[in-house]
Each structure stands twice: as C-alpha cells, then as structure tokens.
C-alpha positions in Angstrom: -54.4 -19.1 -84.7 -51.4 -16.8 -86.3 -52.0 -15.1 -83.0 -51.8 -17.0 -80.4 -48.6 -19.0 -82.2 -47.3 -15.2 -82.0 -47.7 -15.4 -78.5 -46.2 -18.4 -78.3 -43.4 -18.0 -79.5 -43.2 -13.9 -77.9 -43.3 -15.5 -74.9 -40.2 -18.3 -74.9 -38.6 -16.1 -76.4 -39.1 -13.5 -73.3 -37.7 -16.8 -71.1 -35.3 -17.6 -72.9 -34.1 -13.9 -72.9 -34.7 -14.1 -68.7 -33.1 -16.8 -68.0 -29.8 -16.6 -70.5 -29.4 -12.8 -71.3 -31.7 -10.8 -68.4 -28.8 -7.4 -69.0 -31.1 -6.7 -71.8 -33.9 -6.0 -68.7 -31.1 -5.1 -66.1 -27.9 -3.4 -65.9 -26.3 -1.2 -64.1 -26.5 -0.4 -60.8 -30.3 -2.8 -60.2 -27.9 -5.3 -61.4 -25.1 -4.2 -58.6 -27.6 -4.2 -55.8 -29.3 -7.8 -57.1 -26.1 -9.2 -58.1 -24.8 -8.2 -54.6 -27.6 -9.4 -52.5 -27.4 -12.4 -54.3 -23.8 -13.1 -52.9 -24.7 -12.5 -49.9 -27.3 -14.8 -49.2 -25.1 -17.5 -51.5 -22.4 -16.7 -48.6 -24.7 -16.8 -46.3 -26.0 -20.0 -47.2 -23.0 -21.6 -48.4 -21.2 -20.7 -44.4 -24.2 -23.1 -43.2 -22.8 -26.3 -44.9 -19.1 -24.7 -45.1 -19.5 -25.1 -49.1 -16.4 -22.7 -50.6 -16.8 -21.0 -53.6 -13.0 -20.8 -53.9 -11.9 -20.2 -57.5 -14.1 -18.2 -60.4 -15.8 -21.7 -61.4 -15.4 -23.4 -58.4 -17.5 -24.8 -55.5 -17.1 -27.0 -52.7 -17.4 -28.6 -48.9 -14.6 -27.4 -47.3 -13.4 -26.2 -43.5 -15.2 -24.1 -41.3 -14.9 -20.2 -41.5 -15.9 -17.3 -40.2 -19.0 -15.7 -42.5 -17.1 -12.7 -44.1 -14.1 -14.6 -45.5 -17.4 -16.8 -47.6 -18.0 -13.4 -48.5 -15.3 -12.3 -49.5 -14.5 -15.5 -51.8 -17.8 -14.0 -53.3 -16.4 -10.6 -53.8 -13.1 -11.9 -55.0 -14.7 -13.8 -57.7 -16.2 -11.3 -59.2 -14.0 -8.7 -58.9 -11.7 -11.2 -60.4 -13.4 -11.6 -63.5 -14.0 -8.2 -63.6 -10.3 -7.1 -64.0 -9.3 -8.7 -66.9 -12.8 -7.8 -68.8 -12.7 -4.7 -68.2 -9.2 -4.4 -70.1 -10.5 -6.4 -72.7 -13.0 -4.3 -73.4 -10.6 -1.5 -73.4 -8.8 -2.8 -75.9 -11.5 -5.1 -78.4 -14.0 -2.6 -78.6 -15.4 -0.7 -80.9 -16.8 1.5 -79.3 -17.0 3.0 -75.5 -18.9 1.5 -72.8 -19.5 1.9 -68.5 -17.8 0.0 -66.5 -20.7 0.5 -64.2 -22.7 -2.1 -66.7 -19.8 -4.5 -66.7 -19.7 -4.7 -62.9 -23.1 -5.2 -62.6 -24.0 -7.8 -65.4 -20.7 -9.9 -64.2 -22.2 -9.0 -60.3 -25.9 -10.1 -61.1 -24.5 -13.5 -63.6 -23.2 -15.0 -60.6 -26.2 -14.9 -58.9 -27.0 -19.6 -59.9 -24.5 -20.6 -57.3 -27.7 -18.9 -54.8 -29.2 -22.7 -56.4 -26.2 -24.4 -56.0 -25.5 -23.2 -52.0 -29.3 -25.0 -51.4 -27.9 -27.6 -53.1 -25.0 -28.0 -50.7 -27.4 -27.5 -47.6 -28.4 -31.1 -46.7 -26.0 -33.2 -44.4 -26.0 -35.8 -46.7 -23.7 -34.0 -49.0 -20.6 -34.1 -46.3 -21.2 -37.5 -45.3 -21.0 -39.0 -48.6 -17.9 -36.8 -49.3 -16.6 -37.7 -45.7 -17.3 -41.1 -47.0 -15.1 -40.9 -49.4 -12.1 -39.0 -48.3 -12.1 -41.7 -45.6 -11.8 -44.4 -48.5 -9.6 -43.5 -50.4 -7.6 -42.4 -46.8 -5.6 -45.9 -46.3 -6.1 -46.4 -42.9 -9.1 -44.6 -41.7 -12.4 -46.6 -41.2 -15.3 -45.7 -43.8 -17.9 -43.3 -42.6 -21.6 -45.4 -42.4 -23.6 -43.8 -45.6 -27.2 -45.0 -47.4 -28.2 -44.7 -50.7 -30.7 -41.5 -49.7 -26.8 -40.1 -48.7 -25.8 -41.1 -52.0 -29.3 -39.7 -53.7 -28.9 -36.8 -52.6 -25.5 -36.1 -53.1 -25.5 -37.2 -57.2 -28.7 -34.6 -57.1 -26.3 -31.8 -55.4 -23.5 -32.6 -58.0 -25.2 -32.6 -61.1 -27.5 -29.2 -60.2 -23.9 -27.4 -59.6 -22.5 -29.2 -62.8 -25.6 -27.3 -64.9 -25.2 -24.0 -62.6 -21.7 -23.8 -63.5 -23.2 -23.9 -66.9 -25.9 -21.5 -66.7 -23.8 -19.2 -65.3 -21.0 -18.9 -67.7 -23.6 -18.5 -70.4 -25.1 -16.0 -67.9 -21.4 -14.3 -67.8 -20.0 -14.2 -71.6 -23.3 -12.9 -72.2 -22.9 -10.0 -70.0 -19.1 -9.8 -71.3 -20.6 -9.5 -74.9 -23.7 -6.6 -74.3 -21.9 -4.5 -72.0 -18.9 -4.0 -73.6 -20.5 -4.5 -76.6 -18.0 -7.2 -78.2 -19.3 -10.2 -80.8 -17.6 -13.1 -82.6 -14.3 -14.7 -82.2 -12.6 -11.7 -80.5 -15.2 -11.9 -77.3 -15.1 -15.5 -77.1 -11.1 -15.8 -78.1 -11.1 -12.7 -74.9 -13.8 -14.5 -72.3 -11.5 -17.5 -72.6 -8.2 -15.9 -71.3 -10.2 -13.3 -69.3 -11.5 -16.8 -67.6 -8.5 -18.4 -66.7 -6.2 -15.8 -65.6 -9.8 -14.7 -63.5 -9.4 -18.6 -61.7 -5.8 -18.1 -61.0 -5.8 -14.8 -59.9 -8.9 -15.7 -58.0 -7.1 -19.0 -56.6 -4.3 -16.9 -55.3 -5.8 -14.3 -53.8 -8.3 -16.5 -51.3 -5.9 -18.9 -50.7 -3.9 -15.8 -49.9 -6.6 -14.5 -47.3 -7.1 -18.3 -45.8 -3.4 -18.2 -44.8 -4.7 -15.2 -42.1 -7.5 -17.2 -40.6 
C-alpha cells in the first residue's frame, strides 16, 4: 500500500511540475526553440480568426493583418517582459544566471496562449463580439446570434481567463528558476516588470500598427 501511495504521489508531483514548473526539465536553447515554435503556431492560428495578442497579457479579436504582424506581436510581448526581468535579475539575484535560460523559459511560458488561439477560432466569437458592439453603438442594427454562438463565446472567454492565469504562473516560475530569485523580492520585481512590460509592449505594437 505504501509503495502504491508513493507512486501515485510521485505521478501527481510530476504532473504538477510539468504543468506549472516545466523549467526543471526544459531550459536554455531547448526551451527557446519550443517556445518560439509555440509563438509561431499561436500567431498562425490567431491570424485565421484575427485574434491579436497585442500586449503581454492581452488577447482580443481585432482587424485583419498580415501574418508577420501577428508574429511580431508575440515576439514583442516576449521581449518586453524579458528586458525588465533581466535587469532585475542582475540587481536582485545573489548568483549569476544565463541569459539564454531567461529567454528560453520566458518564451516557453507563453505557450498557453496557443490554447487561447484555438479557442478563439470559431466564427461564433466574432459574431457575438460584433453583436455586442452593435448593441453598444446607437443607431447600428444588431447582428443576429443564437444560443450556440453565446455558449461558444462564453467557453472561449473562460478558456482565455484560465490561460492568462496559467501563463502568469509559468512566467513567474520561469523568472524565479532562471534568475534564482525567491520570496518577496521575486514577487515585487516580477509585478513591476509585468506592469512595465505591458506598457512597453502596447506602445511598440501600436507603433508597428501605425505603419501598416
């Protein structure tokens, strides 16, 4: 009984680690390649439904754009967070760390948005959003939607929220592992970095959009 119990606990710990702290197993160039592949797939799938990830934590339907723009959004979001985390790592960490580990783990931490891109694929999401906009804008006729459209939209929004939470947990864990920072210092510097990265990514993407 004890052996079976230990095996079950080990499997549970392993699953939890893979879900919320895969950086114990994957880091450096391997994490970088997998993460970049995830951004590429996310951008490709997002372009099919015009889902823009136009901010470190943002995911929303938007106008049509070329594939390179969707890809640029993903890369900008990644780099915008790495920059402040890198400098805080230099200041706060008591040990040296590899830049490639920070780059790799942070880009890998963004993979949950691949699931969001898939959830946003159904045309029902666009229909419901257009309906809500039409209802809000006076003088515009409402676009007809049905209960199935609403159900799909609600599921997509629920998935998006879950993926944001999951991605946040992964980004924080990637920071603490790659830069060897723990406790209150890690929490405070991560929050400051996240706020700064959101502003930086928004500004960079808006500047890029103005050139379309």
